[in-house]
C-alpha positions as CSV (number, residue, x, y, z in Angstrom):
1,M,-23.6,-3.9,17.8
2,I,-22.0,-0.9,19.6
3,D,-20.6,-2.0,22.9
4,P,-21.8,0.3,25.7
5,R,-18.2,0.7,26.8
6,A,-17.2,2.2,23.4
7,I,-17.0,5.9,23.0
8,I,-18.6,7.1,19.8
9,D,-18.6,10.9,19.2
10,P,-22.0,12.3,18.3
11,G,-20.5,13.7,15.1
12,A,-19.4,10.3,13.8
13,K,-21.4,8.7,11.0
14,L,-21.8,4.9,11.4
15,A,-23.9,2.7,9.1
16,D,-26.6,0.7,10.9
17,N,-24.7,-2.6,11.1
18,V,-21.3,-1.4,12.1
19,S,-19.9,-3.2,15.1
20,V,-17.6,-1.5,17.7
21,G,-16.1,-3.3,20.6
22,P,-15.5,-2.2,24.2
23,W,-13.1,0.6,25.0
24,S,-12.8,1.7,21.4
25,Y,-13.0,5.4,20.4
26,V,-14.5,6.8,17.2
27,G,-14.0,10.5,16.6
28,P,-16.3,13.2,15.3
29,D,-15.2,13.4,11.7
30,V,-15.3,9.7,11.1
31,E,-17.5,7.9,8.6
32,I,-17.8,4.1,8.7
33,G,-19.5,2.0,6.1
34,E,-21.8,-1.0,6.5
35,G,-20.6,-4.3,7.7
36,T,-17.3,-2.9,9.2
37,T,-16.3,-4.4,12.5
38,I,-14.0,-2.7,15.0
39,A,-12.6,-4.7,17.8
40,S,-11.8,-3.5,21.4
41,H,-9.2,-0.9,22.2
42,V,-9.2,0.7,18.7
43,V,-8.9,4.4,17.9
44,V,-10.4,5.8,14.8
45,K,-10.1,9.6,14.5
46,G,-9.5,12.6,12.2
47,A,-11.3,13.2,8.9
48,T,-11.4,9.4,8.2
49,K,-13.8,7.7,5.8
50,I,-13.9,3.9,6.0
51,G,-15.9,1.8,3.5
52,A,-17.9,-1.3,3.8
53,N,-16.9,-4.7,5.3
54,N,-13.5,-3.8,6.8
55,Q,-12.2,-5.6,9.8
56,I,-10.1,-3.6,12.3
57,F,-8.5,-5.6,15.1
58,Q,-7.6,-4.6,18.6
59,F,-5.0,-1.9,19.4
60,S,-5.0,-0.5,15.9
61,S,-4.9,3.3,15.4
62,I,-6.6,4.4,12.2
63,G,-6.6,8.1,11.0
64,E,-4.2,9.5,13.6
65,D,-2.2,12.7,13.1
66,C,0.9,12.0,11.1
67,Q,4.5,12.0,12.5
68,D,5.8,14.6,10.0
69,K,7.3,17.5,11.9
70,K,5.9,19.9,9.3
71,Y,2.4,18.9,10.3
72,A,0.7,21.8,12.2
73,G,-2.8,20.5,12.8
74,E,-4.3,21.2,9.4
75,K,-7.3,19.2,8.4
76,T,-6.1,16.2,6.4
77,Y,-7.8,13.0,5.4
78,L,-7.7,9.2,5.3
79,E,-9.8,7.2,2.9
80,V,-10.1,3.4,3.2
81,G,-11.9,1.3,0.7
82,E,-13.8,-1.9,1.2
83,S,-13.0,-5.4,2.6
84,N,-9.7,-4.5,4.1
85,V,-8.3,-6.3,7.2
86,F,-6.2,-4.4,9.7
87,R,-4.7,-6.9,12.2
88,E,-3.5,-6.1,15.7
89,G,-1.6,-2.9,16.3
90,C,-1.7,-1.4,12.8
91,T,-1.1,2.3,12.5
92,I,-2.5,4.3,9.6
93,H,-1.9,8.1,9.4
94,R,-3.7,10.9,7.6
95,G,-2.0,13.0,4.9
96,T,-0.3,16.4,5.0
97,V,-1.0,19.6,3.1
98,Q,2.5,19.5,1.6
99,D,1.1,16.6,-0.6
100,Q,-2.5,16.0,-1.4
101,A,-3.6,16.1,2.3
102,L,-4.8,12.5,1.8
103,T,-3.7,9.0,2.7
104,K,-5.6,6.5,0.5
105,I,-6.1,2.8,0.8
106,G,-7.9,0.7,-1.8
107,N,-9.8,-2.6,-1.4
108,H,-9.2,-6.2,-0.3
109,N,-5.9,-5.4,1.4
110,L,-4.4,-7.3,4.4
111,F,-2.3,-5.4,6.9
112,M,-0.8,-7.9,9.2
113,A,0.0,-7.2,12.9
114,Y,1.9,-3.9,13.5
115,A,2.0,-2.8,9.9
116,H,2.5,0.9,9.4
117,V,1.2,3.2,6.6
118,A,2.5,6.8,7.0
119,H,1.1,10.1,5.8
120,D,0.2,10.7,2.1
121,C,0.7,7.0,1.1
122,V,-1.4,5.5,-1.7
123,V,-2.0,1.8,-1.5
124,G,-3.8,-0.1,-4.3
125,D,-5.9,-3.2,-4.1
126,H,-5.1,-6.8,-3.0
127,V,-1.9,-5.7,-1.3
128,I,-0.4,-7.5,1.7
129,L,1.8,-5.9,4.3
130,A,3.2,-8.7,6.4
131,N,3.9,-8.3,10.1
132,N,5.8,-5.1,11.0
133,A,6.2,-4.0,7.4
134,A,6.3,-0.2,7.3
135,I,6.0,2.3,4.4
136,A,7.1,5.9,5.0
137,G,5.5,9.1,3.9
138,H,4.4,9.7,0.3
139,V,5.0,6.0,-0.7
140,H,2.8,4.6,-3.5
141,V,2.2,0.8,-3.7
142,G,0.4,-0.8,-6.7
143,N,-2.0,-3.7,-6.9
144,N,-1.4,-7.3,-5.9
145,T,1.9,-6.5,-4.2
146,I,3.3,-8.3,-1.2
147,L,5.8,-6.7,1.3
148,G,7.3,-9.3,3.5
149,G,7.6,-9.0,7.3
150,F,9.8,-6.2,8.5
151,T,10.1,-4.6,5.1
152,A,10.9,-0.9,5.3
153,V,10.2,1.5,2.5
154,H,11.8,4.9,2.3
155,Q,9.7,8.0,1.8
156,F,8.6,8.9,-1.8
157,C,9.4,5.5,-3.2
158,H,7.0,3.9,-5.7
159,I,6.5,0.2,-5.7
160,G,4.7,-1.2,-8.7
161,S,2.0,-3.8,-9.1
162,H,2.6,-7.6,-8.7
163,V,5.8,-6.9,-6.8
164,M,7.1,-9.2,-4.1
165,C,9.6,-8.1,-1.4
166,G,11.2,-10.7,0.8
167,A,11.3,-10.4,4.6
168,G,13.5,-7.6,6.0
169,T,13.9,-5.8,2.6
170,V,15.0,-2.2,2.8
171,V,13.6,-0.2,-0.2
172,L,15.5,3.0,-1.0
173,K,14.5,3.3,-4.7
174,D,11.5,2.5,-6.8
175,I,10.6,-1.1,-7.7
176,P,9.1,-1.6,-11.2
177,D,6.0,-3.7,-11.7
178,Y,6.4,-7.5,-11.6
179,V,9.8,-7.5,-9.9
180,M,10.9,-9.6,-6.9
181,A,13.3,-7.9,-4.5
182,T,15.1,-8.5,-1.3
183,G,18.1,-7.3,0.7
184,N,19.4,-4.2,2.3
185,P,19.3,-2.2,0.1
186,A,16.8,-4.0,-2.1
187,K,18.1,-5.8,-5.1
188,P,16.1,-7.2,-8.0
189,H,15.8,-11.0,-8.2
190,G,13.8,-11.7,-11.3
191,I,10.0,-11.4,-11.8
192,N,7.2,-12.6,-9.7
193,A,6.3,-15.3,-12.2
194,E,4.4,-17.5,-9.8
195,G,2.2,-14.6,-8.6
196,L,1.5,-13.7,-12.2
197,K,0.4,-17.2,-13.1
198,R,-1.9,-17.3,-10.1
199,R,-3.6,-14.2,-11.3
200,G,-4.3,-15.5,-14.7
201,Y,-1.3,-14.3,-16.8
202,S,-0.6,-16.7,-19.6
203,S,2.8,-18.5,-19.9
204,E,3.4,-16.5,-23.1
205,V,2.9,-13.2,-21.3
206,V,5.0,-14.2,-18.4
207,R,7.8,-15.2,-20.9
208,K,7.6,-11.7,-22.5
209,I,7.7,-10.0,-19.1
210,K,10.9,-12.1,-18.3
211,Q,12.4,-10.9,-21.5
212,A,11.6,-7.3,-20.6
213,Y,13.2,-7.8,-17.2
214,K,16.4,-8.9,-18.9
215,V,16.3,-5.8,-21.1
216,I,16.3,-3.7,-18.0
217,Y,18.6,-5.6,-15.8
218,R,20.8,-8.0,-17.8
219,Q,21.8,-6.3,-21.0
220,K,23.8,-3.3,-19.4
221,L,21.7,-0.8,-21.4
222,T,21.2,2.8,-20.5
223,S,17.7,3.8,-19.4
224,E,16.9,5.3,-22.7
225,Q,18.2,2.3,-24.6
226,A,16.1,0.0,-22.4
227,L,13.0,2.1,-22.9
228,E,13.5,2.0,-26.6
229,H,13.5,-1.9,-26.6
230,L,10.6,-2.0,-24.2
231,R,8.5,0.3,-26.4
232,E,9.0,-2.1,-29.3
233,M,8.0,-5.1,-27.2
234,A,4.9,-3.3,-25.9
235,V,3.5,-3.0,-29.4
236,N,2.5,-6.7,-29.2
237,T,2.4,-7.1,-25.4
238,A,0.5,-4.5,-23.5
239,E,1.6,-5.9,-20.2
240,I,5.0,-4.3,-20.9
241,L,3.5,-0.8,-20.6
242,P,3.6,-0.7,-16.8
243,L,7.3,-1.4,-16.9
244,I,7.8,1.5,-19.2
245,H,5.8,3.8,-16.9
246,S,7.8,2.6,-13.9
247,L,11.0,3.7,-15.6
248,Q,9.7,7.0,-17.1
249,A,7.9,8.1,-13.9
250,S,10.6,7.4,-11.4
251,S,12.2,10.4,-9.6
252,R,14.3,8.3,-7.2
253,G,15.6,5.8,-9.7
254,V,14.8,2.1,-9.7
255,I,16.5,-0.6,-7.8
256,R,19.6,-2.2,-9.5
C-alpha cells in the first residue's frame, strides 16, 4: 500500500494498512493511524500525529512549519483526529511556542480544496471549510460549523458551534454559537435553525435559541443586561449556556 516512489523517513510510524501514493513525502516525526490514505504529491512533516481513516488528497501540505515570523524552528505539533477529509491543496500548519505549540483538529471534518488552517488553531468535530476558506493563527472553531468558500477569519477569533458563514465572509470578531453570518465585515443574520433541526434539536429548543438571539441582537441591551436575561432563560433551556459562554469568554468582542 506504500507506493515505491513515495519517500517515507525511517523514523515515521505508519500503521500496517496506511496507503501512501507516488511522490509523497512522510517525515521522521510523523505518526499515521490505520486506514488513512495519502494520495500522490502530499507532504506530511513535523511532529504530526494523524489518527485513523483520514483521507489526504494530492498536493496537500500537512504539518508544515507555520508562517508566523516569530517562529524560530522550535518543536511544535499538529494533532489530527479520525475520519477527516483533506481535499486537494489543503495547508495545515503546526503550532507556536507563543501559544500551546499545538494545532489540533478533531474528527469527521471536511476541508475542501485549498482550505488553510494556520498555527495554533483548534477545530472541533463535523466542521466544513469550503473551498479556499482560511482561518488565521490561534482561531478556534466549534463543532458542526460551516465556513463558506473564501471565508477569511482573523487571528484569535473564536467561532462557536453550529455556526454558518456565507461565502466570502470576513470574520474580524467572535461569532457566538448557532449564529449565521455573512458580509465584510461579518454581520449576524439570525440563527442556523435548519442546521439545528437536522442535528436533532426540537422545534421548542430552536424557538428558545431564536429568543436568545433577539436578546443579544434585537433589544439594544448592554452585554451585561443581555447576559442577565440569558442566564434566566438557561435555567430551563440548557442549550442557551453556549451563548452565555460565547459572550463571557470573548476577548475580541462578538459580531454585531
